C-alpha positions as CSV (number, residue, x, y, z in Angstrom):
1,X,81.1,-36.1,-38.5
2,X,79.1,-39.3,-38.2
3,X,78.0,-41.4,-35.3
4,X,78.1,-45.2,-35.4
5,X,74.8,-47.1,-35.1
6,X,75.9,-48.6,-31.8
7,X,76.1,-45.1,-30.3
8,X,72.6,-44.1,-31.2
9,X,69.9,-44.1,-28.6
10,X,66.1,-43.7,-28.3
11,X,65.2,-40.1,-28.6
12,X,68.1,-39.2,-30.9
13,X,67.3,-37.3,-34.1
14,X,69.4,-38.4,-37.2
15,X,69.6,-37.2,-40.8
16,X,68.9,-39.8,-43.4
17,X,68.6,-38.9,-47.1
18,X,68.1,-35.3,-46.2
19,X,65.2,-36.1,-43.8
20,X,65.1,-35.7,-40.0
21,X,64.2,-39.0,-38.2
22,X,63.5,-39.4,-34.5
23,X,64.5,-42.8,-33.1
24,X,61.4,-44.1,-31.2
25,X,62.6,-47.7,-30.6
26,X,66.1,-49.1,-30.4
27,X,67.1,-52.7,-29.9
28,X,70.6,-54.1,-30.2
29,X,70.4,-57.8,-31.0
30,X,73.3,-60.3,-31.1
31,X,72.0,-63.8,-32.3
32,X,74.5,-66.4,-31.1
33,X,77.8,-66.3,-32.9
34,X,76.5,-64.1,-35.7
35,X,77.0,-60.4,-36.3
36,X,75.1,-57.9,-34.2
37,X,72.0,-56.3,-35.7
38,X,70.3,-53.1,-34.5
39,X,66.5,-52.9,-35.1
40,X,65.2,-49.3,-35.0
41,X,61.8,-47.7,-35.5
42,X,62.0,-44.1,-36.8
43,X,59.5,-41.3,-37.0
44,X,59.9,-38.5,-39.6
45,X,60.0,-35.2,-37.6
46,X,58.4,-33.2,-40.4
47,X,55.8,-35.5,-41.9
48,X,55.1,-37.9,-39.0
49,X,55.7,-40.9,-41.2
50,X,57.3,-43.9,-39.6
51,X,59.6,-46.7,-40.8
52,X,61.7,-49.5,-39.5
53,X,65.4,-49.8,-40.2
54,X,67.8,-52.7,-39.7
55,X,71.3,-51.5,-39.1
56,X,74.7,-53.1,-38.7
57,X,77.2,-51.9,-36.1
58,X,79.3,-50.4,-38.9
59,X,76.6,-48.0,-40.2
60,X,77.3,-44.3,-39.7
61,X,74.7,-41.5,-39.4
62,X,74.7,-37.8,-38.9
63,X,73.1,-36.7,-35.7
64,X,70.9,-33.6,-36.1
65,X,71.7,-30.6,-33.9
66,X,68.5,-29.4,-32.4
67,X,68.2,-25.9,-30.8
68,X,65.6,-25.0,-28.2
69,X,64.4,-21.4,-27.8
70,X,61.9,-19.8,-25.5
71,X,59.0,-18.6,-27.7
72,X,55.6,-17.1,-26.9
73,X,52.5,-18.6,-28.4
74,X,50.5,-15.7,-29.9
75,X,47.5,-16.9,-31.9
76,X,46.2,-19.4,-34.5
77,X,45.5,-18.3,-38.1
78,X,45.3,-19.9,-41.6
79,X,49.1,-20.4,-41.7
80,X,49.2,-22.4,-38.4
81,X,50.1,-21.6,-34.9
82,X,52.0,-18.3,-34.7
83,X,54.9,-18.0,-32.2
84,X,57.3,-15.2,-31.4
85,X,61.0,-15.6,-30.4
86,X,61.6,-14.0,-27.0
87,X,65.0,-12.8,-28.0
88,X,64.7,-11.5,-31.5
89,X,60.9,-10.8,-31.5
90,X,60.7,-12.6,-34.8
91,X,57.3,-14.2,-35.5
92,X,56.9,-17.6,-37.3
93,X,54.1,-20.1,-37.9
94,X,54.2,-23.8,-36.9
95,X,52.2,-26.1,-39.1
96,X,49.2,-27.7,-37.4
97,X,50.3,-31.3,-38.2
98,X,53.5,-30.7,-36.2
99,X,51.9,-29.4,-33.0
100,X,48.2,-29.9,-33.1
101,X,48.2,-32.6,-30.4
102,X,50.1,-30.4,-28.0
103,X,48.3,-27.1,-28.5
104,X,45.4,-28.1,-26.3
105,X,47.7,-27.6,-23.3
106,X,48.9,-24.1,-24.4
107,X,47.1,-20.8,-23.7
108,X,47.7,-17.7,-25.9
109,X,50.5,-15.6,-24.6
110,X,52.2,-18.5,-22.9
111,X,56.0,-19.0,-23.2
112,X,57.0,-22.5,-24.3
113,X,60.2,-24.1,-25.7
114,X,60.2,-24.5,-29.5
115,X,62.6,-27.0,-31.1
116,X,64.6,-25.8,-34.2
117,X,66.9,-27.4,-36.7
118,X,68.8,-24.9,-38.8
119,X,66.2,-22.1,-38.4
120,X,63.3,-24.5,-39.2
121,X,60.8,-24.8,-36.3
122,X,59.9,-28.4,-35.7
123,X,57.8,-28.7,-32.6
124,X,56.9,-27.6,-29.1
125,X,58.4,-28.9,-25.8
126,X,55.9,-28.8,-22.9
127,X,56.4,-29.1,-19.2
128,X,55.2,-32.3,-17.5
129,X,52.0,-30.6,-16.4
130,X,50.1,-27.4,-17.0
131,X,47.5,-25.5,-15.0
132,X,44.4,-24.5,-16.8
133,X,41.0,-23.0,-15.8
134,X,37.8,-24.9,-16.2
135,X,35.3,-22.9,-18.2
136,X,32.5,-25.4,-18.7
137,X,31.5,-28.5,-16.7
138,X,28.5,-30.6,-16.0
139,X,26.9,-30.3,-12.5
140,X,27.6,-33.1,-10.1
141,X,24.6,-35.4,-9.2
142,X,24.3,-36.1,-5.5
143,X,24.8,-39.8,-4.7
144,X,27.3,-40.6,-7.5
145,X,30.3,-40.4,-5.2
146,X,30.5,-44.1,-4.1
147,X,32.7,-45.0,-7.0
148,X,35.4,-43.1,-8.9
149,X,32.9,-41.3,-11.2
150,X,34.3,-38.7,-13.6
151,X,32.6,-36.0,-15.7
152,X,33.8,-34.1,-18.7
153,X,35.0,-30.5,-18.3
154,X,36.2,-28.0,-20.9
155,X,39.3,-25.9,-20.1
156,X,40.2,-22.5,-21.4
157,X,42.1,-23.8,-24.4
158,X,39.0,-25.7,-25.6
159,X,40.4,-29.1,-24.6
160,X,38.1,-31.6,-22.9
161,X,39.3,-33.4,-19.8
162,X,37.8,-36.1,-17.5
163,X,37.7,-34.7,-14.0
164,X,36.2,-35.8,-10.6
165,X,32.7,-34.6,-9.7
166,X,33.9,-32.0,-7.2
167,X,35.6,-29.9,-9.9
168,X,33.5,-26.8,-10.7
169,X,33.5,-24.0,-13.3
170,X,36.3,-21.5,-12.4
171,X,38.6,-24.1,-10.7
172,X,42.3,-24.1,-11.7
173,X,43.3,-27.7,-12.4
174,X,46.6,-29.4,-13.2
175,X,46.7,-31.6,-16.3
176,X,49.4,-34.0,-17.4
177,X,50.8,-33.1,-20.8
178,X,51.9,-36.7,-21.3
179,X,48.5,-38.4,-21.3
180,X,46.0,-35.5,-20.8
181,X,44.8,-36.8,-17.4
182,X,43.6,-34.7,-14.5
183,X,46.2,-34.5,-11.7
184,X,44.5,-32.4,-9.2
185,X,43.4,-28.9,-8.3
186,X,46.0,-26.2,-8.5
187,X,46.8,-24.1,-5.4
């Protein structure tokens, strides 16, 4: 069963020519007394390619059913990032090009939500922020505290984050998964 183009919204995943496309931009435009036109920008869920589509209100699309499962991140090897389903204990790899940008926020043996479409793993859903331990950091220089000076710190996943000078090695810090910014020390 299809959905009309006027019912689509930003964030919806549709099937077009056998490919899964995520709607990243959606604009309904009605120029004067002419027919309505819908401008969309789509991103391929598998390949990451993007395209623009101009739709009429009569166009019909199939909306992809996405399933989310709690899975544990185990390790990274030559096949990609290996996860284990928490219910069936089945292990599967996720390709680096699908999740590489998000894996800096995930420690080994951490449970995250993995998005599936018909048993095909597509990506990882992260919480708004994560708590990670600082394993490497520069020493603060006394007298540099008059302005909002930041230094680079490496967290336990290997990701580098800009932090205030008072953060030291061993501190637990909260990091935004949206933009990778330091949010504060964890309690």
